[in-house]
C-alpha positions as CSV (number, residue, x, y, z in Angstrom):
1,M,-111.9,45.5,-113.5
2,H,-113.3,44.5,-109.9
3,L,-110.4,41.7,-109.3
4,F,-109.5,42.9,-106.2
5,N,-111.2,40.2,-104.0
6,K,-110.9,37.2,-106.4
7,K,-108.8,34.5,-106.0
8,E,-105.6,34.3,-107.8
9,S,-106.8,31.2,-109.9
10,E,-109.7,33.5,-110.9
11,I,-107.7,36.3,-111.6
12,R,-105.2,34.4,-114.0
13,A,-107.9,32.7,-115.6
14,V,-108.7,36.6,-116.8
15,A,-105.6,36.8,-117.9
16,E,-105.1,33.7,-120.1
17,A,-108.8,34.4,-121.7
18,L,-107.2,38.2,-122.5
19,K,-104.6,36.0,-124.1
20,S,-106.5,33.8,-125.6
21,E,-108.2,36.7,-127.7
22,D,-105.1,38.2,-128.4
23,V,-105.7,41.1,-126.6
24,K,-103.1,43.5,-127.1
25,F,-103.2,46.1,-124.6
26,V,-105.1,46.0,-121.2
27,C,-105.7,49.1,-119.0
28,T,-106.6,48.9,-115.3
29,G,-108.1,51.4,-113.1
30,H,-108.5,51.6,-109.2
31,C,-110.7,48.7,-108.7
32,T,-107.9,45.6,-109.6
33,K,-106.0,47.1,-106.7
34,E,-102.1,46.0,-106.3
35,R,-102.2,42.3,-105.8
36,A,-104.7,41.1,-108.9
37,Y,-102.6,44.0,-110.8
38,R,-99.2,41.9,-109.7
39,I,-100.5,38.9,-111.2
40,L,-102.0,40.1,-114.3
41,K,-98.5,41.5,-114.8
42,E,-96.8,38.0,-114.2
43,E,-99.3,37.1,-117.1
44,L,-99.9,39.8,-119.7
45,G,-96.2,41.4,-118.9
46,E,-96.1,44.4,-121.7
47,R,-99.8,44.2,-122.6
48,L,-100.6,45.7,-119.1
49,A,-100.3,49.2,-117.5
50,Q,-102.5,50.7,-114.9
51,L,-104.0,53.7,-115.2
52,K,-103.3,56.4,-112.4
53,V,-103.7,60.5,-112.5
54,G,-101.9,62.4,-114.8
55,L,-100.8,58.9,-117.3
56,Q,-100.5,59.1,-121.0
57,I,-100.6,56.9,-123.5
58,E,-100.0,57.5,-127.0
59,F,-100.9,54.8,-129.8
């Protein structure tokens, strides 16, 4: 998600849209950056993870 340069209100709107669609799990990449990731994490909690080298996710 290219959210690194978006307003906080836009980032929160993305999070609300994900919640309203009942998305269970979201992974962000490097384009989200720390600020947007922090805001998304506040909104999505455990539904959100940040992809990093070496990360392993099992479903």
